N, C-alpha and C positions, 0 to 999 in steps of 0.2 A: 303322585306328587313328590314323594320322597326320592324317587329314582330320577326324577327330572332336576330335581336340587341337585342332588350329588352329581350327576352328568354334567350340569353347568358348571360347578365349581371345579370339577376335573379339566374341563376344557379350558376354562378361564386360567387355571393354574399352568397347564402346558402353553399355552398361547403367552401367558406374561413371561415364563420362563424362556420362550423361544424369542421373543421380541428384545428382552433385556440382556441376556446371557451373552450373545455373541460379541457385545461391546464392551464386556468385562474381561479382566483376566481371570485366569483358573480360580484362584482362591476366593474371590467376590464371587463367581457364578455358582461354586459351591455353597457358599453362605446365602446367596439368594436362592438356591434351590433348596435347601435345608429349611428357609423361611416359609418358602411356599408349600413345602409339603408339611411342615409343621402347622401351617394356617389351615389346611386342606383337612388335617385330621381334626382339629379344633371344629371346624365346622360341621365335618360327618359326626363328630361325637354330638354336638349339639343337635344336630338333625335328628339321629337317633333318638336321643332322651327327648326329643320335644314329639315326634311322630310316634314313637313307639310306647310311650307311658300309657297305664290302663286308663288314668283319668281322660286322655284325649279320646280313646276308643270308646268310653262309657258316655262320653259329652255328644257324641255322634249318634247315640241311642242304640247302640248294639248290645247284646246281653253279656253276662260276664263270661261265659262258657265260651261263646263265639270269639269275644275279644283276647282270651287266654290261648285260644286255639290259632287264631290269626298271629299273634304275638310269638308263639313257639315257632309257626311256620317262617315268619318274617326274621326271627333271630337265626334259625336255621339257614335261611337263605343268604343272611349277611355273612354267615359262617362259611358258607359255600364260595361266596363271592371273594372273601378275604383271603382264604385259603389258596384259591387258584391266582387271584391277582397276587398275593404278596409272593408266592412261590416263582411266578412268572417274572416277578420284578429281580427278585434275587439271582434266577437262572440269567435274566438279561445282562446282569451287571457281571456275574462272574465269568459268563461265556465271553463278555467284551475284556475283560482283563486277561483271562488265560488265552483267547484268540488272539490278541495283540502279540503276547508274550511267545505263543507258538509260532506266528509268522516270523518274528525276529530269531528265534531259535533255527527255523527252517531256512531262514535267507542265509544263515551263518554255516549251516551243516544239514544238508538235503536229508540226511539219514536220520535225522530227529522228527520226521513227520509221523511216523507210526506212535511214537511214545507221546508228542504233543497232542495228538488228535484224541488220546485216551482222557487227557485232563480235560479236554474242550466236553467231552462226551460225558464226563463225571458232573461237569458243571451244569449240562443240559439235564441230568436225572434229577435236580433239583426241582424243576418244574413237573415232571412227571410225579413225584411225590406228592407235589400239592394237589394235583390232579386226581390222584388215587385217594387223597382224605376228602376232598370235596365230593367225589362219588360215593364214598363210605357215609358220609353226612346226608347228602341226598338220598341214600337209599333207606334211611331210618325215618325221614319226613313222611 
């Protein structure tokens, strides 16, 4: 239930940004994007508090030990998802910026190809670090 709710919220955010952003200038599109991301974070936090609270688990008739074990596993899985997702998002932003700068530098001086690829590769490393943390968290569950 929680996963479906979060997935619907994420899809709605992407669709809303895709519909409204092309008609706006860069400053307003960035403001819209920040608002949509902020709203999504609030919805995710409320859903997390609502569905992961011990009172909800006890109201469903589960035992205290079972609900705490599920809560720990659920929290760990949310940590895995956040570390992977946010690292990939950060890497995407970094690769977008460094890739654009690298293409500009290469168009002016083709000898800059090797140097610029190093910076793009460093930006991609951010996603790998997030994946490593995810594997470490997943191994402890």
